[in-house]
Biopython code that builds the backbone (N, CA, C, O; Angstrom):
import numpy as np
from Bio.PDB.StructureBuilder import StructureBuilder

atoms = [
    (1, "UNK", "N", (92.069, 106.739, 111.096)),
    (1, "UNK", "CA", (92.823, 107.687, 110.298)),
    (1, "UNK", "C", (93.911, 108.309, 111.168)),
    (1, "UNK", "O", (93.643, 108.857, 112.237)),
    (2, "UNK", "N", (95.110, 108.210, 110.692)),
    (2, "UNK", "CA", (96.256, 108.765, 111.407)),
    (2, "UNK", "C", (96.533, 110.153, 110.846)),
    (2, "UNK", "O", (96.721, 110.305, 109.639)),
    (3, "UNK", "N", (96.560, 111.167, 111.704)),
    (3, "UNK", "CA", (96.793, 112.521, 111.196)),
    (3, "UNK", "C", (98.230, 112.692, 110.715)),
    (3, "UNK", "O", (99.159, 112.175, 111.337)),
    (4, "UNK", "N", (98.418, 113.415, 109.610)),
    (4, "UNK", "CA", (99.784, 113.623, 109.113)),
    (4, "UNK", "C", (100.548, 114.608, 109.989)),
    (4, "UNK", "O", (99.985, 115.540, 110.562)),
    (5, "UNK", "N", (101.837, 114.365, 110.068)),
    (5, "UNK", "CA", (102.688, 115.274, 110.818)),
    (5, "UNK", "C", (102.932, 116.551, 110.036)),
    (5, "UNK", "O", (102.760, 116.594, 108.818)),
    (6, "UNK", "N", (103.329, 117.578, 110.743)),
    (6, "UNK", "CA", (103.529, 118.875, 110.101)),
    (6, "UNK", "C", (104.984, 119.326, 110.126)),
    (6, "UNK", "O", (105.282, 120.462, 109.758)),
    (7, "UNK", "N", (105.889, 118.458, 110.551)),
    (7, "UNK", "CA", (107.295, 118.839, 110.625)),
    (7, "UNK", "C", (107.911, 118.830, 109.225)),
    (7, "UNK", "O", (107.614, 117.940, 108.428)),
    (8, "UNK", "N", (108.758, 119.804, 108.918)),
    (8, "UNK", "CA", (109.462, 119.755, 107.627)),
    (8, "UNK", "C", (110.520, 118.658, 107.640)),
    (8, "UNK", "O", (111.174, 118.443, 108.660)),
    (9, "UNK", "N", (110.696, 117.960, 106.515)),
    (9, "UNK", "CA", (111.689, 116.860, 106.479)),
    (9, "UNK", "C", (113.115, 117.398, 106.373)),
    (9, "UNK", "O", (113.788, 117.211, 105.359)),
    (10, "UNK", "N", (113.554, 118.054, 107.413)),
    (10, "UNK", "CA", (114.898, 118.621, 107.476)),
    (10, "UNK", "C", (115.543, 118.221, 108.795)),
    (10, "UNK", "O", (114.852, 117.882, 109.756)),
    (11, "UNK", "N", (116.848, 118.262, 108.833)),
    (11, "UNK", "CA", (117.573, 118.007, 110.068)),
    (11, "UNK", "C", (117.335, 116.613, 110.613)),
    (11, "UNK", "O", (117.597, 115.618, 109.937)),
    (12, "UNK", "N", (116.838, 116.544, 111.837)),
    (12, "UNK", "CA", (116.620, 115.280, 112.510)),
    (12, "UNK", "C", (115.607, 114.411, 111.761)),
    (12, "UNK", "O", (115.802, 113.201, 111.648)),
    (13, "UNK", "N", (114.548, 115.001, 111.258)),
    (13, "UNK", "CA", (113.509, 114.233, 110.563)),
    (13, "UNK", "C", (114.022, 113.669, 109.238)),
    (13, "UNK", "O", (113.606, 112.590, 108.816)),
    (14, "UNK", "N", (114.907, 114.385, 108.599)),
    (14, "UNK", "CA", (115.531, 113.871, 107.386)),
    (14, "UNK", "C", (116.435, 112.679, 107.725)),
    (14, "UNK", "O", (116.473, 111.696, 106.986)),
    (15, "UNK", "N", (117.149, 112.772, 108.827)),
    (15, "UNK", "CA", (118.003, 111.668, 109.257)),
    (15, "UNK", "C", (117.175, 110.441, 109.626)),
    (15, "UNK", "O", (117.597, 109.312, 109.376)),
    (16, "UNK", "N", (116.010, 110.652, 110.213)),
    (16, "UNK", "CA", (115.107, 109.539, 110.521)),
    (16, "UNK", "C", (114.659, 108.871, 109.226)),
    (16, "UNK", "O", (114.598, 107.644, 109.147)),
    (17, "UNK", "N", (114.350, 109.671, 108.217)),
    (17, "UNK", "CA", (113.987, 109.117, 106.913)),
    (17, "UNK", "C", (115.100, 108.293, 106.305)),
    (17, "UNK", "O", (114.855, 107.230, 105.735)),
    (18, "UNK", "N", (116.326, 108.782, 106.423)),
    (18, "UNK", "CA", (117.471, 108.019, 105.921)),
    (18, "UNK", "C", (117.640, 106.705, 106.702)),
    (18, "UNK", "O", (117.939, 105.664, 106.117)),
    (19, "UNK", "N", (117.447, 106.765, 108.019)),
    (19, "UNK", "CA", (117.538, 105.563, 108.843)),
    (19, "UNK", "C", (116.485, 104.547, 108.414)),
    (19, "UNK", "O", (116.787, 103.361, 108.278)),
    (20, "UNK", "N", (115.252, 105.004, 108.200)),
    (20, "UNK", "CA", (114.184, 104.106, 107.765)),
    (20, "UNK", "C", (114.501, 103.495, 106.403)),
    (20, "UNK", "O", (114.250, 102.310, 106.182)),
    (21, "UNK", "N", (115.039, 104.281, 105.504)),
    (21, "UNK", "CA", (115.408, 103.774, 104.185)),
    (21, "UNK", "C", (116.468, 102.684, 104.310)),
    (21, "UNK", "O", (116.379, 101.645, 103.657)),
    (22, "UNK", "N", (117.469, 102.927, 105.150)),
    (22, "UNK", "CA", (118.502, 101.929, 105.367)),
    (22, "UNK", "C", (117.949, 100.652, 105.972)),
    (22, "UNK", "O", (118.354, 99.556, 105.583)),
    (23, "UNK", "N", (117.028, 100.778, 106.918)),
    (23, "UNK", "CA", (116.425, 99.595, 107.532)),
    (23, "UNK", "C", (115.613, 98.781, 106.531)),
    (23, "UNK", "O", (115.628, 97.551, 106.567)),
    (24, "UNK", "N", (114.912, 99.461, 105.649)),
    (24, "UNK", "CA", (114.113, 98.769, 104.641)),
    (24, "UNK", "C", (115.021, 97.981, 103.696)),
    (24, "UNK", "O", (114.752, 96.814, 103.408)),
    (25, "UNK", "N", (116.077, 98.600, 103.219)),
    (25, "UNK", "CA", (116.975, 97.893, 102.313)),
    (25, "UNK", "C", (117.807, 96.830, 103.039)),
    (25, "UNK", "O", (118.185, 95.826, 102.436)),
    (26, "UNK", "N", (118.091, 97.042, 104.313)),
    (26, "UNK", "CA", (118.749, 96.008, 105.099)),
    (26, "UNK", "C", (117.845, 94.783, 105.251)),
    (26, "UNK", "O", (118.322, 93.651, 105.179)),
    (27, "UNK", "N", (116.561, 94.998, 105.458)),
    (27, "UNK", "CA", (115.640, 93.857, 105.552)),
    (27, "UNK", "C", (115.570, 93.120, 104.216)),
    (27, "UNK", "O", (115.472, 91.893, 104.194)),
    (28, "UNK", "N", (115.619, 93.847, 103.109)),
    (28, "UNK", "CA", (115.648, 93.201, 101.794)),
    (28, "UNK", "C", (116.902, 92.366, 101.593)),
    (28, "UNK", "O", (116.836, 91.253, 101.072)),
    (29, "UNK", "N", (118.042, 92.900, 102.006)),
    (29, "UNK", "CA", (119.296, 92.149, 101.880)),
    (29, "UNK", "C", (119.288, 90.924, 102.782)),
    (29, "UNK", "O", (119.789, 89.866, 102.401)),
    (30, "UNK", "N", (118.721, 91.062, 103.973)),
    (30, "UNK", "CA", (118.650, 89.928, 104.886)),
    (30, "UNK", "C", (117.763, 88.817, 104.327)),
    (30, "UNK", "O", (118.115, 87.640, 104.408)),
    (31, "UNK", "N", (116.619, 89.188, 103.763)),
    (31, "UNK", "CA", (115.722, 88.177, 103.182)),
    (31, "UNK", "C", (116.398, 87.498, 102.000)),
    (31, "UNK", "O", (116.282, 86.283, 101.843)),
    (32, "UNK", "N", (117.096, 88.249, 101.172)),
    (32, "UNK", "CA", (117.785, 87.667, 100.023)),
    (32, "UNK", "C", (118.836, 86.658, 100.498)),
    (32, "UNK", "O", (118.939, 85.558, 99.955)),
    (33, "UNK", "N", (119.609, 87.040, 101.509)),
    (33, "UNK", "CA", (120.636, 86.157, 102.053)),
    (33, "UNK", "C", (120.012, 84.912, 102.673)),
    (33, "UNK", "O", (120.443, 83.794, 102.392)),
    (34, "UNK", "N", (119.008, 85.102, 103.509)),
    (34, "UNK", "CA", (118.404, 83.971, 104.220)),
    (34, "UNK", "C", (117.688, 83.025, 103.267)),
    (34, "UNK", "O", (117.770, 81.807, 103.426)),
    (35, "UNK", "N", (116.987, 83.572, 102.278)),
    (35, "UNK", "CA", (116.282, 82.688, 101.345)),
    (35, "UNK", "C", (117.277, 81.859, 100.536)),
    (35, "UNK", "O", (117.007, 80.698, 100.227)),
    (36, "UNK", "N", (118.413, 82.437, 100.194)),
    (36, "UNK", "CA", (119.443, 81.669, 99.494)),
    (36, "UNK", "C", (119.973, 80.526, 100.336)),
    (36, "UNK", "O", (120.193, 79.423, 99.836)),
    (37, "UNK", "N", (120.179, 80.795, 101.627)),
    (37, "UNK", "CA", (120.648, 79.730, 102.530)),
    (37, "UNK", "C", (119.589, 78.655, 102.719)),
    (37, "UNK", "O", (119.911, 77.468, 102.773)),
    (38, "UNK", "N", (118.337, 79.060, 102.820)),
    (38, "UNK", "CA", (117.255, 78.088, 103.000)),
    (38, "UNK", "C", (117.070, 77.239, 101.742)),
    (38, "UNK", "O", (116.841, 76.033, 101.833)),
    (39, "UNK", "N", (117.169, 77.860, 100.590)),
    (39, "UNK", "CA", (117.024, 77.103, 99.342)),
    (39, "UNK", "C", (118.149, 76.091, 99.179)),
    (39, "UNK", "O", (117.918, 74.974, 98.715)),
    (40, "UNK", "N", (119.354, 76.473, 99.554)),
    (40, "UNK", "CA", (120.478, 75.553, 99.395)),
    (40, "UNK", "C", (120.448, 74.424, 100.412)),
    (40, "UNK", "O", (120.972, 73.342, 100.146)),
    (41, "UNK", "N", (119.845, 74.654, 101.568)),
    (41, "UNK", "CA", (119.796, 73.618, 102.585)),
    (41, "UNK", "C", (118.498, 72.846, 102.637)),
    (41, "UNK", "O", (118.296, 72.039, 103.544)),
    (42, "UNK", "N", (117.614, 73.075, 101.683)),
    (42, "UNK", "CA", (116.294, 72.452, 101.702)),
    (42, "UNK", "C", (116.358, 70.939, 101.515)),
    (42, "UNK", "O", (115.520, 70.208, 102.043)),
    (43, "UNK", "N", (117.350, 70.472, 100.764)),
    (43, "UNK", "CA", (117.475, 69.024, 100.537)),
    (43, "UNK", "C", (117.740, 68.260, 101.830)),
    (43, "UNK", "O", (117.330, 67.107, 101.968)),
    (44, "UNK", "N", (118.417, 68.893, 102.767)),
    (44, "UNK", "CA", (118.756, 68.233, 104.015)),
    (44, "UNK", "C", (117.625, 68.185, 105.034)),
    (44, "UNK", "O", (117.750, 67.524, 106.065)),
    (45, "UNK", "N", (116.533, 68.872, 104.761)),
    (45, "UNK", "CA", (115.394, 68.891, 105.681)),
    (45, "UNK", "C", (114.509, 67.680, 105.387)),
    (45, "UNK", "O", (114.203, 67.414, 104.224)),
    (46, "UNK", "N", (114.091, 66.940, 106.421)),
    (46, "UNK", "CA", (113.190, 65.808, 106.180)),
    (46, "UNK", "C", (111.914, 66.247, 105.467)),
    (46, "UNK", "O", (111.411, 67.350, 105.684)),
    (47, "UNK", "N", (111.407, 65.371, 104.620)),
    (47, "UNK", "CA", (110.262, 65.720, 103.777)),
    (47, "UNK", "C", (109.038, 66.129, 104.590)),
    (47, "UNK", "O", (108.269, 66.984, 104.149)),
    (48, "UNK", "N", (108.845, 65.548, 105.744)),
    (48, "UNK", "CA", (107.670, 65.879, 106.557)),
    (48, "UNK", "C", (107.756, 67.287, 107.152)),
    (48, "UNK", "O", (106.731, 67.868, 107.506)),
    (49, "UNK", "N", (108.961, 67.837, 107.266)),
    (49, "UNK", "CA", (109.137, 69.171, 107.851)),
    (49, "UNK", "C", (109.199, 70.286, 106.812)),
    (49, "UNK", "O", (109.181, 71.459, 107.183)),
    (50, "UNK", "N", (109.271, 69.960, 105.541)),
    (50, "UNK", "CA", (109.426, 70.974, 104.492)),
    (50, "UNK", "C", (108.254, 71.939, 104.392)),
    (50, "UNK", "O", (108.489, 73.144, 104.294)),
    (51, "UNK", "N", (106.995, 71.477, 104.412)),
    (51, "UNK", "CA", (105.895, 72.456, 104.311)),
    (51, "UNK", "C", (105.899, 73.463, 105.462)),
    (51, "UNK", "O", (105.649, 74.649, 105.246)),
    (52, "UNK", "N", (106.177, 73.004, 106.668)),
    (52, "UNK", "CA", (106.248, 73.914, 107.810)),
    (52, "UNK", "C", (107.386, 74.903, 107.684)),
    (52, "UNK", "O", (107.243, 76.072, 108.039)),
    (53, "UNK", "N", (108.516, 74.436, 107.179)),
    (53, "UNK", "CA", (109.669, 75.311, 106.976)),
    (53, "UNK", "C", (109.352, 76.389, 105.947)),
    (53, "UNK", "O", (109.664, 77.560, 106.160)),
    (54, "UNK", "N", (108.742, 76.007, 104.847)),
    (54, "UNK", "CA", (108.424, 76.974, 103.791)),
    (54, "UNK", "C", (107.392, 77.985, 104.285)),
    (54, "UNK", "O", (107.505, 79.175, 103.991)),
    (55, "UNK", "N", (106.397, 77.530, 105.026)),
    (55, "UNK", "CA", (105.397, 78.442, 105.588)),
    (55, "UNK", "C", (106.042, 79.401, 106.576)),
    (55, "UNK", "O", (105.787, 80.605, 106.532)),
    (56, "UNK", "N", (106.876, 78.875, 107.467)),
    (56, "UNK", "CA", (107.548, 79.720, 108.446)),
    (56, "UNK", "C", (108.429, 80.767, 107.777)),
    (56, "UNK", "O", (108.428, 81.933, 108.174)),
    (57, "UNK", "N", (109.174, 80.353, 106.767)),
    (57, "UNK", "CA", (110.046, 81.301, 106.070)),
    (57, "UNK", "C", (109.234, 82.382, 105.357)),
    (57, "UNK", "O", (109.602, 83.557, 105.386)),
    (58, "UNK", "N", (108.134, 81.990, 104.719)),
    (58, "UNK", "CA", (107.291, 82.983, 104.051)),
    (58, "UNK", "C", (106.723, 84.003, 105.026)),
    (58, "UNK", "O", (106.681, 85.197, 104.726)),
    (59, "UNK", "N", (106.289, 83.541, 106.183)),
    (59, "UNK", "CA", (105.766, 84.458, 107.198)),
    (59, "UNK", "C", (106.870, 85.339, 107.781)),
    (59, "UNK", "O", (106.643, 86.512, 108.077)),
    (60, "UNK", "N", (108.044, 84.780, 107.940)),
    (60, "UNK", "CA", (109.179, 85.556, 108.441)),
    (60, "UNK", "C", (109.570, 86.651, 107.457)),
    (60, "UNK", "O", (109.853, 87.781, 107.855)),
    (61, "UNK", "N", (109.583, 86.316, 106.183)),
    (61, "UNK", "CA", (109.913, 87.312, 105.165)),
    (61, "UNK", "C", (108.842, 88.396, 105.092)),
    (61, "UNK", "O", (109.158, 89.575, 104.935)),
    (62, "UNK", "N", (107.584, 87.999, 105.206)),
    (62, "UNK", "CA", (106.499, 88.982, 105.190)),
    (62, "UNK", "C", (106.615, 89.934, 106.380)),
    (62, "UNK", "O", (106.398, 91.137, 106.239)),
    (63, "UNK", "N", (106.954, 89.403, 107.537)),
    (63, "UNK", "CA", (107.119, 90.251, 108.718)),
    (63, "UNK", "C", (108.303, 91.201, 108.553)),
    (63, "UNK", "O", (108.234, 92.359, 108.964)),
    (64, "UNK", "N", (109.373, 90.719, 107.961)),
    (64, "UNK", "CA", (110.536, 91.590, 107.742)),
    (64, "UNK", "C", (110.189, 92.725, 106.783)),
    (64, "UNK", "O", (110.638, 93.856, 106.973)),
    (65, "UNK", "N", (109.407, 92.437, 105.774)),
    (65, "UNK", "CA", (109.042, 93.488, 104.820)),
    (65, "UNK", "C", (107.944, 94.394, 105.345)),
    (65, "UNK", "O", (107.795, 95.522, 104.875)),
    (66, "UNK", "N", (107.180, 93.920, 106.305)),
    (66, "UNK", "CA", (106.151, 94.764, 106.904)),
    (66, "UNK", "C", (106.778, 95.948, 107.632)),
    (66, "UNK", "O", (106.126, 96.972, 107.833)),
    (67, "UNK", "N", (108.020, 95.810, 108.018)),
    (67, "UNK", "CA", (108.724, 96.920, 108.659)),
    (67, "UNK", "C", (108.739, 98.148, 107.756)),
    (67, "UNK", "O", (108.758, 99.276, 108.249)),
    (68, "UNK", "N", (108.729, 97.945, 106.449)),
    (68, "UNK", "CA", (108.703, 99.065, 105.518)),
    (68, "UNK", "C", (107.408, 99.858, 105.652)),
    (68, "UNK", "O", (107.439, 101.089, 105.674)),
    (69, "UNK", "N", (106.291, 99.183, 105.740)),
    (69, "UNK", "CA", (105.022, 99.882, 105.925)),
    (69, "UNK", "C", (104.967, 100.590, 107.266)),
    (69, "UNK", "O", (104.444, 101.701, 107.362)),
    (70, "UNK", "N", (105.503, 99.956, 108.301)),
    (70, "UNK", "CA", (105.525, 100.588, 109.614)),
    (70, "UNK", "C", (106.414, 101.830, 109.620)),
    (70, "UNK", "O", (106.088, 102.833, 110.255)),
    (71, "UNK", "N", (107.533, 101.755, 108.912)),
    (71, "UNK", "CA", (108.390, 102.945, 108.784)),
    (71, "UNK", "C", (107.642, 104.057, 108.052)),
    (71, "UNK", "O", (107.759, 105.229, 108.411)),
    (72, "UNK", "N", (106.882, 103.693, 107.039)),
    (72, "UNK", "CA", (106.083, 104.673, 106.322)),
    (72, "UNK", "C", (105.044, 105.319, 107.219)),
    (72, "UNK", "O", (104.818, 106.526, 107.138)),
    (73, "UNK", "N", (104.415, 104.535, 108.067)),
    (73, "UNK", "CA", (103.413, 105.072, 108.982)),
    (73, "UNK", "C", (104.049, 106.024, 109.994)),
    (73, "UNK", "O", (103.508, 107.096, 110.265)),
    (74, "UNK", "N", (105.180, 105.638, 110.545)),
    (74, "UNK", "CA", (105.871, 106.516, 111.501)),
    (74, "UNK", "C", (106.325, 107.797, 110.807)),
    (74, "UNK", "O", (106.215, 108.883, 111.376)),
    (75, "UNK", "N", (106.829, 107.677, 109.596)),
    (75, "UNK", "CA", (107.263, 108.864, 108.861)),
    (75, "UNK", "C", (106.068, 109.756, 108.537)),
    (75, "UNK", "O", (106.200, 110.979, 108.523)),
    (76, "UNK", "N", (104.916, 109.166, 108.281)),
    (76, "UNK", "CA", (103.688, 109.934, 108.046)),
    (76, "UNK", "C", (103.321, 110.733, 109.300)),
    (76, "UNK", "O", (102.928, 111.896, 109.207)),
    (77, "UNK", "N", (103.449, 110.110, 110.456)),
    (77, "UNK", "CA", (103.136, 110.792, 111.711)),
    (77, "UNK", "C", (104.090, 111.955, 111.949)),
    (77, "UNK", "O", (103.701, 112.969, 112.529)),
    (78, "UNK", "N", (105.336, 111.815, 111.503)),
    (78, "UNK", "CA", (106.326, 112.868, 111.716)),
    (78, "UNK", "C", (106.232, 113.992, 110.685)),
    (78, "UNK", "O", (106.123, 115.162, 111.052)),
    (79, "UNK", "N", (106.272, 113.646, 109.407)),
    (79, "UNK", "CA", (106.383, 114.669, 108.351)),
    (79, "UNK", "C", (105.381, 114.452, 107.223)),
    (79, "UNK", "O", (105.646, 114.857, 106.091)),
    (80, "UNK", "N", (104.275, 113.847, 107.487)),
    (80, "UNK", "CA", (103.336, 113.420, 106.454)),
    (80, "UNK", "C", (102.915, 114.473, 105.462)),
    (80, "UNK", "O", (102.906, 114.212, 104.259)),
    (81, "UNK", "N", (102.567, 115.657, 105.930)),
    (81, "UNK", "CA", (102.049, 116.653, 104.995)),
    (81, "UNK", "C", (103.138, 117.233, 104.095)),
    (81, "UNK", "O", (102.819, 117.843, 103.075)),
    (82, "UNK", "N", (104.390, 117.063, 104.437)),
    (82, "UNK", "CA", (105.488, 117.601, 103.633)),
    (82, "UNK", "C", (106.187, 116.560, 102.766)),
    (82, "UNK", "O", (106.881, 116.924, 101.816)),
    (83, "UNK", "N", (106.023, 115.286, 103.068)),
    (83, "UNK", "CA", (106.770, 114.249, 102.353)),
    (83, "UNK", "C", (105.868, 113.071, 102.002)),
    (83, "UNK", "O", (106.216, 111.919, 102.258)),
    (84, "UNK", "N", (104.728, 113.359, 101.426)),
    (84, "UNK", "CA", (103.766, 112.302, 101.102)),
    (84, "UNK", "C", (104.360, 111.267, 100.164)),
    (84, "UNK", "O", (104.114, 110.074, 100.337)),
    (85, "UNK", "N", (105.128, 111.689, 99.183)),
    (85, "UNK", "CA", (105.683, 110.726, 98.225)),
    (85, "UNK", "C", (106.691, 109.787, 98.882)),
    (85, "UNK", "O", (106.814, 108.635, 98.468)),
    (86, "UNK", "N", (107.405, 110.252, 99.885)),
    (86, "UNK", "CA", (108.352, 109.388, 100.588)),
    (86, "UNK", "C", (107.608, 108.363, 101.440)),
    (86, "UNK", "O", (107.999, 107.199, 101.524)),
    (87, "UNK", "N", (106.538, 108.819, 102.065)),
    (87, "UNK", "CA", (105.718, 107.912, 102.870)),
    (87, "UNK", "C", (105.141, 106.816, 101.988)),
    (87, "UNK", "O", (105.197, 105.639, 102.344)),
    (88, "UNK", "N", (104.585, 107.192, 100.840)),
    (88, "UNK", "CA", (104.016, 106.189, 99.926)),
    (88, "UNK", "C", (105.102, 105.278, 99.369)),
    (88, "UNK", "O", (104.847, 104.109, 99.078)),
    (89, "UNK", "N", (106.300, 105.804, 99.222)),
    (89, "UNK", "CA", (107.412, 104.962, 98.785)),
    (89, "UNK", "C", (107.691, 103.842, 99.766)),
    (89, "UNK", "O", (107.893, 102.695, 99.369)),
    (90, "UNK", "N", (107.701, 104.177, 101.068)),
    (90, "UNK", "CA", (107.894, 103.142, 102.086)),
    (90, "UNK", "C", (106.766, 102.113, 102.041)),
    (90, "UNK", "O", (107.011, 100.909, 102.102)),
    (91, "UNK", "N", (105.544, 102.594, 101.936)),
    (91, "UNK", "CA", (104.393, 101.691, 101.966)),
    (91, "UNK", "C", (104.369, 100.790, 100.736)),
    (91, "UNK", "O", (104.070, 99.601, 100.851)),
    (92, "UNK", "N", (104.672, 101.324, 99.582)),
    (92, "UNK", "CA", (104.626, 100.526, 98.358)),
    (92, "UNK", "C", (105.823, 99.597, 98.209)),
    (92, "UNK", "O", (105.778, 98.657, 97.416)),
    (93, "UNK", "N", (106.880, 99.843, 98.954)),
    (93, "UNK", "CA", (108.027, 98.932, 98.897)),
    (93, "UNK", "C", (107.715, 97.570, 99.507)),
    (93, "UNK", "O", (108.352, 96.578, 99.153)),
    (94, "UNK", "N", (106.752, 97.508, 100.411)),
    (94, "UNK", "CA", (106.425, 96.233, 101.049)),
    (94, "UNK", "C", (106.028, 95.167, 100.035)),
    (94, "UNK", "O", (106.661, 94.111, 100.003)),
    (95, "UNK", "N", (105.001, 95.394, 99.199)),
    (95, "UNK", "CA", (104.659, 94.342, 98.227)),
    (95, "UNK", "C", (105.712, 94.162, 97.141)),
    (95, "UNK", "O", (105.918, 93.050, 96.656)),
    (96, "UNK", "N", (106.380, 95.246, 96.757)),
    (96, "UNK", "CA", (107.396, 95.129, 95.713)),
    (96, "UNK", "C", (108.545, 94.240, 96.185)),
    (96, "UNK", "O", (108.979, 93.348, 95.456)),
    (97, "UNK", "N", (109.034, 94.478, 97.389)),
    (97, "UNK", "CA", (110.119, 93.655, 97.915)),
    (97, "UNK", "C", (109.673, 92.215, 98.120)),
    (97, "UNK", "O", (110.428, 91.284, 97.838)),
    (98, "UNK", "N", (108.450, 92.024, 98.608)),
    (98, "UNK", "CA", (107.963, 90.666, 98.831)),
    (98, "UNK", "C", (107.877, 89.898, 97.527)),
    (98, "UNK", "O", (108.343, 88.762, 97.440)),
    (99, "UNK", "N", (107.287, 90.509, 96.515)),
    (99, "UNK", "CA", (107.121, 89.808, 95.237)),
    (99, "UNK", "C", (108.437, 89.582, 94.511)),
    (99, "UNK", "O", (108.563, 88.632, 93.739)),
    (100, "UNK", "N", (109.414, 90.441, 94.749)),
    (100, "UNK", "CA", (110.672, 90.292, 94.018)),
    (100, "UNK", "C", (111.699, 89.423, 94.754)),
    (100, "UNK", "O", (112.543, 88.809, 94.100)),
    (101, "UNK", "N", (111.656, 89.349, 96.075)),
    (101, "UNK", "CA", (112.712, 88.653, 96.794)),
    (101, "UNK", "C", (112.302, 87.338, 97.454)),
    (101, "UNK", "O", (113.161, 86.496, 97.717)),
    (102, "UNK", "N", (111.031, 87.145, 97.725)),
    (102, "UNK", "CA", (110.608, 85.899, 98.361)),
    (102, "UNK", "C", (110.551, 84.809, 97.299)),
    (102, "UNK", "O", (109.951, 85.007, 96.242)),
    (103, "UNK", "N", (111.171, 83.656, 97.568)),
    (103, "UNK", "CA", (111.188, 82.589, 96.570)),
    (103, "UNK", "C", (109.781, 82.110, 96.212)),
    (103, "UNK", "O", (108.925, 81.937, 97.080)),
    (104, "UNK", "N", (109.571, 81.907, 94.950)),
    (104, "UNK", "CA", (108.288, 81.380, 94.479)),
    (104, "UNK", "C", (108.271, 79.861, 94.655)),
    (104, "UNK", "O", (109.270, 79.251, 95.034)),
    (105, "UNK", "N", (107.126, 79.277, 94.372)),
    (105, "UNK", "CA", (106.995, 77.819, 94.469)),
    (105, "UNK", "C", (108.008, 77.133, 93.556)),
    (105, "UNK", "O", (108.621, 76.136, 93.935)),
    (106, "UNK", "N", (108.177, 77.671, 92.360)),
    (106, "UNK", "CA", (109.120, 77.067, 91.408)),
    (106, "UNK", "C", (110.553, 77.102, 91.944)),
    (106, "UNK", "O", (111.316, 76.163, 91.717)),
    (107, "UNK", "N", (110.926, 78.160, 92.644)),
    (107, "UNK", "CA", (112.290, 78.222, 93.200)),
    (107, "UNK", "C", (112.478, 77.249, 94.347)),
    (107, "UNK", "O", (113.569, 76.705, 94.522)),
    (108, "UNK", "N", (111.419, 77.016, 95.144)),
    (108, "UNK", "CA", (111.527, 76.016, 96.208)),
    (108, "UNK", "C", (111.691, 74.627, 95.607)),
    (108, "UNK", "O", (112.479, 73.821, 96.102)),
    (109, "UNK", "N", (110.945, 74.344, 94.538)),
    (109, "UNK", "CA", (111.059, 73.043, 93.872)),
    (109, "UNK", "C", (112.458, 72.897, 93.285)),
    (109, "UNK", "O", (113.069, 71.832, 93.383)),
    (110, "UNK", "N", (112.962, 73.962, 92.678)),
    (110, "UNK", "CA", (114.309, 73.927, 92.099)),
    (110, "UNK", "C", (115.370, 73.722, 93.192)),
    (110, "UNK", "O", (116.394, 73.080, 92.960)),
    (111, "UNK", "N", (115.108, 74.277, 94.389)),
    (111, "UNK", "CA", (116.024, 74.063, 95.514)),
    (111, "UNK", "C", (116.075, 72.605, 95.947)),
    (111, "UNK", "O", (117.098, 72.141, 96.452)),
    (112, "UNK", "N", (114.977, 71.879, 95.751)),
    (112, "UNK", "CA", (114.967, 70.452, 96.078)),
    (112, "UNK", "C", (115.760, 69.622, 95.069)),
    (112, "UNK", "O", (116.326, 68.583, 95.405)),
    (113, "UNK", "N", (115.787, 70.101, 93.834)),
    (113, "UNK", "CA", (116.486, 69.365, 92.782)),
    (113, "UNK", "C", (117.994, 69.490, 92.894)),
    (113, "UNK", "O", (118.733, 68.622, 92.429)),
    (114, "UNK", "N", (118.444, 70.563, 93.507)),
    (114, "UNK", "CA", (119.891, 70.664, 93.655)),
    (114, "UNK", "C", (120.387, 71.954, 93.295)),
    (114, "UNK", "O", (121.592, 72.195, 93.367)),
]
sb = StructureBuilder()
sb.init_structure("model")
sb.init_model(0)
sb.init_chain("A")
sb.init_seg("    ")
for serial, (resi, resn, name, xyz) in enumerate(atoms, 1):
    if name == "N":
        sb.init_residue(resn, " ", resi, " ")
    sb.init_atom(name, np.array(xyz, "f"), 0.0, 1.0, " ", f" {name:<3s}", serial, name[0])
structure = sb.get_structure()
């Protein structure tokens, strides 16, 4: 159990929250961009390397979105008792971003078709 921080979310701590928010949305934009490039270039990858590529990309995207939960944990340590809803927002963004931005099996198949 990580104890909640007692700092008010003002000044420097508010700026840290804004920085974390920007990093979370930057990771979402990066995954969207990279998945589009991977889907468009999937036809050029040899068939024997495709499963490894898809697994690697899925793990890479999961790691990028895990940063949101880590930002939530750090924000909890700083201002947890005053900004619980913001902390939970960071934590809940991880699965939401993953489910909405990571290509599904059908999109990978569609990327092979052209």
